[in-house]
Every structure is written in C-alpha cells, then in structure tokens.
Biopython code that builds the backbone (N, CA, C, O; Angstrom):
import numpy as np
from Bio.PDB.StructureBuilder import StructureBuilder

atoms = [
    (1, "UNK", "N", (0.829, -1.195, 0.000)),
    (1, "UNK", "CA", (0.000, 0.000, 0.000)),
    (1, "UNK", "C", (0.875, 1.261, 0.000)),
    (1, "UNK", "O", (0.683, 2.162, -0.817)),
    (2, "UNK", "N", (1.840, 1.309, 0.931)),
    (2, "UNK", "CA", (2.704, 2.490, 1.010)),
    (2, "UNK", "C", (3.543, 2.648, -0.250)),
    (2, "UNK", "O", (3.784, 3.765, -0.709)),
    (3, "UNK", "N", (3.980, 1.541, -0.797)),
    (3, "UNK", "CA", (4.801, 1.643, -2.008)),
    (3, "UNK", "C", (3.965, 2.151, -3.190)),
    (3, "UNK", "O", (4.466, 2.903, -4.026)),
    (4, "UNK", "N", (2.715, 1.747, -3.258)),
    (4, "UNK", "CA", (1.877, 2.230, -4.352)),
    (4, "UNK", "C", (1.588, 3.728, -4.200)),
    (4, "UNK", "O", (1.515, 4.451, -5.194)),
    (5, "UNK", "N", (1.427, 4.187, -2.969)),
    (5, "UNK", "CA", (1.225, 5.613, -2.733)),
    (5, "UNK", "C", (2.491, 6.382, -3.099)),
    (5, "UNK", "O", (2.422, 7.421, -3.755)),
    (6, "UNK", "N", (3.641, 5.872, -2.679)),
    (6, "UNK", "CA", (4.912, 6.512, -3.015)),
    (6, "UNK", "C", (5.105, 6.570, -4.527)),
    (6, "UNK", "O", (5.495, 7.612, -5.054)),
    (7, "UNK", "N", (4.841, 5.478, -5.230)),
    (7, "UNK", "CA", (5.000, 5.448, -6.684)),
    (7, "UNK", "C", (4.041, 6.427, -7.357)),
    (7, "UNK", "O", (4.399, 7.071, -8.344)),
    (8, "UNK", "N", (2.840, 6.537, -6.831)),
    (8, "UNK", "CA", (1.857, 7.469, -7.378)),
    (8, "UNK", "C", (2.374, 8.906, -7.322)),
    (8, "UNK", "O", (2.335, 9.628, -8.319)),
    (9, "UNK", "N", (2.859, 9.312, -6.146)),
    (9, "UNK", "CA", (3.357, 10.673, -6.011)),
    (9, "UNK", "C", (4.661, 10.883, -6.782)),
    (9, "UNK", "O", (4.858, 11.930, -7.399)),
    (10, "UNK", "N", (5.539, 9.900, -6.746)),
    (10, "UNK", "CA", (6.809, 10.030, -7.463)),
    (10, "UNK", "C", (6.571, 10.203, -8.956)),
    (10, "UNK", "O", (7.138, 11.102, -9.579)),
    (11, "UNK", "N", (5.739, 9.351, -9.528)),
    (11, "UNK", "CA", (5.451, 9.449, -10.962)),
    (11, "UNK", "C", (4.688, 10.733, -11.292)),
    (11, "UNK", "O", (4.896, 11.324, -12.352)),
    (12, "UNK", "N", (3.817, 11.159, -10.398)),
    (12, "UNK", "CA", (3.075, 12.390, -10.623)),
    (12, "UNK", "C", (3.983, 13.605, -10.660)),
    (12, "UNK", "O", (3.830, 14.472, -11.520)),
    (13, "UNK", "N", (4.928, 13.673, -9.733)),
    (13, "UNK", "CA", (5.856, 14.799, -9.733)),
    (13, "UNK", "C", (6.825, 14.734, -10.902)),
    (13, "UNK", "O", (7.235, 15.773, -11.419)),
    (14, "UNK", "N", (7.194, 13.542, -11.326)),
    (14, "UNK", "CA", (8.104, 13.428, -12.472)),
    (14, "UNK", "C", (7.454, 13.900, -13.759)),
    (14, "UNK", "O", (8.114, 14.501, -14.607)),
    (15, "UNK", "N", (6.177, 13.636, -13.909)),
    (15, "UNK", "CA", (5.487, 13.987, -15.147)),
    (15, "UNK", "C", (5.029, 15.446, -15.183)),
    (15, "UNK", "O", (4.602, 15.937, -16.228)),
    (16, "UNK", "N", (5.117, 16.131, -14.057)),
    (16, "UNK", "CA", (4.716, 17.529, -14.023)),
    (16, "UNK", "C", (5.807, 18.409, -14.621)),
    (16, "UNK", "O", (6.992, 18.085, -14.546)),
    (17, "UNK", "N", (5.401, 19.500, -15.201)),
    (17, "UNK", "CA", (6.361, 20.453, -15.741)),
    (17, "UNK", "C", (7.120, 21.142, -14.616)),
    (17, "UNK", "O", (8.323, 21.379, -14.723)),
    (18, "UNK", "N", (6.421, 21.458, -13.552)),
    (18, "UNK", "CA", (7.007, 22.170, -12.422)),
    (18, "UNK", "C", (7.317, 21.225, -11.257)),
    (18, "UNK", "O", (7.416, 21.676, -10.116)),
    (19, "UNK", "N", (7.468, 19.947, -11.518)),
    (19, "UNK", "CA", (7.634, 18.956, -10.458)),
    (19, "UNK", "C", (8.837, 19.187, -9.567)),
    (19, "UNK", "O", (8.700, 19.255, -8.345)),
    (20, "UNK", "N", (10.014, 19.307, -10.162)),
    (20, "UNK", "CA", (11.223, 19.475, -9.352)),
    (20, "UNK", "C", (11.241, 20.800, -8.593)),
    (20, "UNK", "O", (11.535, 20.802, -7.398)),
    (21, "UNK", "N", (10.939, 21.924, -9.238)),
    (21, "UNK", "CA", (10.919, 23.167, -8.454)),
    (21, "UNK", "C", (9.882, 23.142, -7.333)),
    (21, "UNK", "O", (10.092, 23.730, -6.271)),
    (22, "UNK", "N", (8.771, 22.463, -7.573)),
    (22, "UNK", "CA", (7.748, 22.377, -6.546)),
    (22, "UNK", "C", (8.237, 21.565, -5.353)),
    (22, "UNK", "O", (7.986, 21.935, -4.207)),
    (23, "UNK", "N", (8.923, 20.476, -5.611)),
    (23, "UNK", "CA", (9.466, 19.668, -4.515)),
    (23, "UNK", "C", (10.479, 20.477, -3.722)),
    (23, "UNK", "O", (10.464, 20.444, -2.491)),
    (24, "UNK", "N", (11.360, 21.206, -4.405)),
    (24, "UNK", "CA", (12.354, 22.023, -3.698)),
    (24, "UNK", "C", (11.689, 23.129, -2.895)),
    (24, "UNK", "O", (12.137, 23.460, -1.798)),
    (25, "UNK", "N", (10.631, 23.696, -3.436)),
    (25, "UNK", "CA", (9.902, 24.731, -2.710)),
    (25, "UNK", "C", (9.260, 24.169, -1.448)),
    (25, "UNK", "O", (9.283, 24.811, -0.398)),
    (26, "UNK", "N", (8.694, 22.988, -1.547)),
    (26, "UNK", "CA", (8.086, 22.339, -0.385)),
    (26, "UNK", "C", (9.149, 22.033, 0.660)),
    (26, "UNK", "O", (8.941, 22.289, 1.846)),
    (27, "UNK", "N", (10.280, 21.491, 0.239)),
    (27, "UNK", "CA", (11.352, 21.179, 1.178)),
    (27, "UNK", "C", (11.909, 22.440, 1.844)),
    (27, "UNK", "O", (12.214, 22.427, 3.036)),
    (28, "UNK", "N", (12.040, 23.515, 1.089)),
    (28, "UNK", "CA", (12.507, 24.773, 1.654)),
    (28, "UNK", "C", (11.518, 25.302, 2.691)),
    (28, "UNK", "O", (11.917, 25.787, 3.750)),
    (29, "UNK", "N", (10.246, 25.207, 2.385)),
    (29, "UNK", "CA", (9.217, 25.660, 3.318)),
    (29, "UNK", "C", (9.237, 24.848, 4.603)),
    (29, "UNK", "O", (9.140, 25.410, 5.694)),
    (30, "UNK", "N", (9.361, 23.542, 4.486)),
    (30, "UNK", "CA", (9.430, 22.682, 5.672)),
    (30, "UNK", "C", (10.671, 23.015, 6.491)),
    (30, "UNK", "O", (10.607, 23.074, 7.719)),
    (31, "UNK", "N", (11.798, 23.234, 5.821)),
    (31, "UNK", "CA", (13.019, 23.600, 6.536)),
    (31, "UNK", "C", (12.833, 24.915, 7.288)),
    (31, "UNK", "O", (13.221, 25.025, 8.451)),
    (32, "UNK", "N", (12.253, 25.898, 6.641)),
    (32, "UNK", "CA", (12.037, 27.187, 7.291)),
    (32, "UNK", "C", (11.105, 27.040, 8.487)),
    (32, "UNK", "O", (11.357, 27.610, 9.549)),
    (33, "UNK", "N", (10.039, 26.284, 8.317)),
    (33, "UNK", "CA", (9.081, 26.125, 9.406)),
    (33, "UNK", "C", (9.692, 25.438, 10.616)),
    (33, "UNK", "O", (9.495, 25.881, 11.748)),
    (34, "UNK", "N", (10.429, 24.362, 10.388)),
    (34, "UNK", "CA", (10.896, 23.564, 11.502)),
    (34, "UNK", "C", (12.270, 23.972, 12.017)),
    (34, "UNK", "O", (12.539, 23.794, 13.205)),
    (35, "UNK", "N", (13.120, 24.490, 11.209)),
    (35, "UNK", "CA", (14.467, 24.823, 11.663)),
    (35, "UNK", "C", (14.587, 26.293, 12.046)),
    (35, "UNK", "O", (14.928, 26.609, 13.185)),
    (36, "UNK", "N", (14.318, 27.166, 11.134)),
    (36, "UNK", "CA", (14.540, 28.591, 11.362)),
    (36, "UNK", "C", (13.576, 29.153, 12.410)),
    (36, "UNK", "O", (14.008, 29.794, 13.368)),
    (37, "UNK", "N", (12.284, 28.918, 12.234)),
    (37, "UNK", "CA", (11.310, 29.477, 13.168)),
    (37, "UNK", "C", (11.480, 28.918, 14.575)),
    (37, "UNK", "O", (11.326, 29.647, 15.554)),
    (38, "UNK", "N", (11.793, 27.640, 14.682)),
    (38, "UNK", "CA", (11.951, 27.045, 16.002)),
    (38, "UNK", "C", (13.151, 27.634, 16.722)),
    (38, "UNK", "O", (13.084, 27.892, 17.924)),
    (39, "UNK", "N", (14.229, 27.846, 16.019)),
    (39, "UNK", "CA", (15.437, 28.362, 16.648)),
    (39, "UNK", "C", (15.248, 29.789, 17.127)),
    (39, "UNK", "O", (15.671, 30.129, 18.231)),
    (40, "UNK", "N", (14.622, 30.628, 16.318)),
    (40, "UNK", "CA", (14.549, 32.039, 16.656)),
    (40, "UNK", "C", (13.305, 32.457, 17.422)),
    (40, "UNK", "O", (13.352, 33.433, 18.170)),
    (41, "UNK", "N", (12.197, 31.751, 17.258)),
    (41, "UNK", "CA", (10.954, 32.211, 17.873)),
    (41, "UNK", "C", (10.403, 31.288, 18.956)),
    (41, "UNK", "O", (9.683, 31.750, 19.841)),
    (42, "UNK", "N", (10.716, 30.022, 18.909)),
    (42, "UNK", "CA", (10.143, 29.071, 19.857)),
    (42, "UNK", "C", (11.244, 28.468, 20.715)),
    (42, "UNK", "O", (11.623, 27.310, 20.542)),
    (43, "UNK", "N", (11.746, 29.263, 21.635)),
    (43, "UNK", "CA", (12.794, 28.800, 22.533)),
    (43, "UNK", "C", (12.204, 27.798, 23.521)),
    (43, "UNK", "O", (11.042, 27.924, 23.907)),
    (44, "UNK", "N", (12.980, 26.819, 23.927)),
    (44, "UNK", "CA", (12.490, 25.879, 24.944)),
    (44, "UNK", "C", (12.198, 26.615, 26.252)),
    (44, "UNK", "O", (13.030, 27.380, 26.739)),
    (45, "UNK", "N", (11.031, 26.381, 26.806)),
    (45, "UNK", "CA", (10.581, 27.104, 27.994)),
    (45, "UNK", "C", (11.421, 26.732, 29.208)),
    (45, "UNK", "O", (11.735, 27.593, 30.030)),
    (46, "UNK", "N", (11.782, 25.478, 29.328)),
    (46, "UNK", "CA", (12.494, 25.020, 30.514)),
    (46, "UNK", "C", (13.978, 24.795, 30.260)),
    (46, "UNK", "O", (14.602, 23.968, 30.925)),
    (47, "UNK", "N", (14.539, 25.514, 29.317)),
    (47, "UNK", "CA", (15.972, 25.380, 29.056)),
    (47, "UNK", "C", (16.761, 25.919, 30.245)),
    (47, "UNK", "O", (16.440, 26.979, 30.781)),
    (48, "UNK", "N", (17.764, 25.202, 30.642)),
    (48, "UNK", "CA", (18.609, 25.637, 31.747)),
    (48, "UNK", "C", (18.144, 25.167, 33.112)),
    (48, "UNK", "O", (18.813, 25.437, 34.109)),
    (49, "UNK", "N", (17.030, 24.478, 33.187)),
    (49, "UNK", "CA", (16.557, 23.971, 34.467)),
    (49, "UNK", "C", (17.091, 22.564, 34.692)),
    (49, "UNK", "O", (17.296, 21.806, 33.744)),
    (50, "UNK", "N", (17.311, 22.225, 35.953)),
    (50, "UNK", "CA", (17.743, 20.867, 36.275)),
    (50, "UNK", "C", (16.539, 19.930, 36.190)),
    (50, "UNK", "O", (15.401, 20.377, 36.047)),
    (51, "UNK", "N", (16.799, 18.640, 36.280)),
    (51, "UNK", "CA", (15.707, 17.667, 36.198)),
    (51, "UNK", "C", (14.706, 17.842, 37.334)),
    (51, "UNK", "O", (13.500, 17.698, 37.130)),
    (52, "UNK", "N", (15.201, 18.152, 38.527)),
    (52, "UNK", "CA", (14.299, 18.349, 39.663)),
    (52, "UNK", "C", (13.419, 19.581, 39.453)),
    (52, "UNK", "O", (12.224, 19.552, 39.748)),
    (53, "UNK", "N", (14.011, 20.663, 38.944)),
    (53, "UNK", "CA", (13.233, 21.870, 38.689)),
    (53, "UNK", "C", (12.207, 21.645, 37.583)),
    (53, "UNK", "O", (11.084, 22.142, 37.668)),
    (54, "UNK", "N", (12.584, 20.904, 36.555)),
    (54, "UNK", "CA", (11.630, 20.596, 35.481)),
    (54, "UNK", "C", (10.463, 19.778, 36.011)),
    (54, "UNK", "O", (9.312, 20.065, 35.682)),
    (55, "UNK", "N", (10.737, 18.774, 36.818)),
    (55, "UNK", "CA", (9.650, 17.946, 37.344)),
    (55, "UNK", "C", (8.756, 18.767, 38.261)),
    (55, "UNK", "O", (7.542, 18.559, 38.275)),
    (56, "UNK", "N", (9.330, 19.705, 39.034)),
    (56, "UNK", "CA", (8.516, 20.558, 39.901)),
    (56, "UNK", "C", (7.610, 21.466, 39.070)),
    (56, "UNK", "O", (6.428, 21.616, 39.382)),
    (57, "UNK", "N", (8.158, 22.074, 38.010)),
    (57, "UNK", "CA", (7.375, 22.979, 37.157)),
    (57, "UNK", "C", (6.253, 22.215, 36.468)),
    (57, "UNK", "O", (5.120, 22.694, 36.418)),
    (58, "UNK", "N", (6.555, 21.028, 35.934)),
    (58, "UNK", "CA", (5.521, 20.231, 35.268)),
    (58, "UNK", "C", (4.447, 19.821, 36.266)),
    (58, "UNK", "O", (3.258, 19.866, 35.949)),
    (59, "UNK", "N", (4.849, 19.426, 37.458)),
    (59, "UNK", "CA", (3.880, 19.060, 38.489)),
    (59, "UNK", "C", (2.973, 20.213, 38.864)),
    (59, "UNK", "O", (1.770, 20.027, 39.048)),
    (60, "UNK", "N", (3.548, 21.419, 38.980)),
    (60, "UNK", "CA", (2.733, 22.587, 39.304)),
    (60, "UNK", "C", (1.747, 22.904, 38.185)),
    (60, "UNK", "O", (0.597, 23.255, 38.450)),
    (61, "UNK", "N", (2.186, 22.784, 36.954)),
    (61, "UNK", "CA", (1.301, 23.095, 35.832)),
    (61, "UNK", "C", (0.189, 22.069, 35.676)),
    (61, "UNK", "O", (-0.913, 22.407, 35.245)),
    (62, "UNK", "N", (0.469, 20.837, 36.020)),
    (62, "UNK", "CA", (-0.569, 19.806, 35.943)),
    (62, "UNK", "C", (-1.559, 19.975, 37.091)),
    (62, "UNK", "O", (-2.762, 19.796, 36.901)),
    (63, "UNK", "N", (-1.064, 20.318, 38.279)),
    (63, "UNK", "CA", (-1.914, 20.389, 39.468)),
    (63, "UNK", "C", (-2.818, 21.614, 39.489)),
    (63, "UNK", "O", (-3.907, 21.551, 40.060)),
    (64, "UNK", "N", (-2.409, 22.714, 38.890)),
    (64, "UNK", "CA", (-3.233, 23.924, 38.932)),
    (64, "UNK", "C", (-4.190, 23.944, 37.746)),
    (64, "UNK", "O", (-3.805, 23.587, 36.633)),
    (65, "UNK", "N", (-5.416, 24.354, 37.973)),
    (65, "UNK", "CA", (-6.374, 24.430, 36.867)),
    (65, "UNK", "C", (-6.002, 25.577, 35.928)),
    (65, "UNK", "O", (-5.385, 26.553, 36.356)),
    (66, "UNK", "N", (-6.368, 25.468, 34.674)),
    (66, "UNK", "CA", (-6.049, 26.544, 33.734)),
    (66, "UNK", "C", (-6.841, 27.800, 34.059)),
    (66, "UNK", "O", (-7.963, 27.741, 34.561)),
    (67, "UNK", "N", (-6.228, 28.935, 33.762)),
    (67, "UNK", "CA", (-6.910, 30.202, 34.019)),
    (67, "UNK", "C", (-7.973, 30.423, 32.954)),
    (67, "UNK", "O", (-7.780, 30.107, 31.780)),
    (68, "UNK", "N", (-9.081, 30.966, 33.386)),
    (68, "UNK", "CA", (-10.172, 31.263, 32.467)),
    (68, "UNK", "C", (-10.407, 32.772, 32.478)),
    (68, "UNK", "O", (-9.978, 33.452, 33.410)),
    (69, "UNK", "N", (-11.074, 33.298, 31.472)),
    (69, "UNK", "CA", (-11.348, 34.747, 31.461)),
    (69, "UNK", "C", (-12.168, 35.218, 32.643)),
    (69, "UNK", "O", (-12.143, 36.404, 32.974)),
    (70, "UNK", "N", (-12.905, 34.307, 33.295)),
    (70, "UNK", "CA", (-13.736, 34.688, 34.435)),
    (70, "UNK", "C", (-12.949, 34.773, 35.729)),
    (70, "UNK", "O", (-13.411, 35.396, 36.685)),
    (71, "UNK", "N", (-11.766, 34.161, 35.787)),
    (71, "UNK", "CA", (-11.007, 34.174, 37.031)),
    (71, "UNK", "C", (-10.318, 35.527, 37.190)),
    (71, "UNK", "O", (-9.957, 36.163, 36.200)),
    (72, "UNK", "N", (-10.133, 35.970, 38.450)),
    (72, "UNK", "CA", (-9.547, 37.286, 38.684)),
    (72, "UNK", "C", (-8.055, 37.378, 38.321)),
    (72, "UNK", "O", (-7.533, 38.482, 38.171)),
    (73, "UNK", "N", (-7.368, 36.249, 38.180)),
    (73, "UNK", "CA", (-5.926, 36.276, 37.875)),
    (73, "UNK", "C", (-5.654, 36.232, 36.376)),
    (73, "UNK", "O", (-4.496, 36.192, 35.960)),
    (74, "UNK", "N", (-6.695, 36.237, 35.568)),
    (74, "UNK", "CA", (-6.519, 36.167, 34.111)),
    (74, "UNK", "C", (-6.062, 37.517, 33.589)),
    (74, "UNK", "O", (-6.741, 38.526, 33.784)),
    (75, "UNK", "N", (-4.906, 37.539, 32.922)),
    (75, "UNK", "CA", (-4.382, 38.783, 32.364)),
    (75, "UNK", "C", (-4.316, 38.670, 30.857)),
    (75, "UNK", "O", (-3.922, 37.633, 30.324)),
    (76, "UNK", "N", (-4.695, 39.721, 30.175)),
    (76, "UNK", "CA", (-4.614, 39.733, 28.718)),
    (76, "UNK", "C", (-3.292, 40.283, 28.280)),
    (76, "UNK", "O", (-3.028, 40.376, 27.081)),
]
sb = StructureBuilder()
sb.init_structure("model")
sb.init_model(0)
sb.init_chain("A")
sb.init_seg("    ")
for serial, (resi, resn, name, xyz) in enumerate(atoms, 1):
    if name == "N":
        sb.init_residue(resn, " ", resi, " ")
    sb.init_atom(name, np.array(xyz, "f"), 0.0, 1.0, " ", f" {name:<3s}", serial, name[0])
structure = sb.get_structure()
C-alpha cells in the first residue's frame, strides 16, 4: 500500500512540468518552518533547568487548573 502511494506521487511529480521546483519549494518551506522558526521564535521554555526543577514545574502546571477569562488572575 505504502509503495503504491509513493509510486503514485513520485510518478506524478516526475510527469509535471514544475515537479522538481515544486518539490524544492516544499522542502525549503518545511526547513524554514521547523528549523529557522523554532530556533529564533520558539525557545524551549524550561531550558537551563535541572531535572528536579523541570519535574517541579511540570507538576505545578498539571496540578493547577487553567486560568479562564472569568477568574480574577486572568491577564490579557
């Protein structure tokens, strides 16, 4: 099944006029989304914490209920 799906897409892109540039464009977009944006905009929240501190933070976040717009501690 997977091989037939792979062959379908492979042959489809080969027969297209814009097949190769389209594949490169898709790969470039995926690279930008996962590599560039993650490095510069989505820093790890718990970077630099020890294992004990990470487990404490995760435990606190699991134990406390999420803030809602009706609660007095909700800040926009």
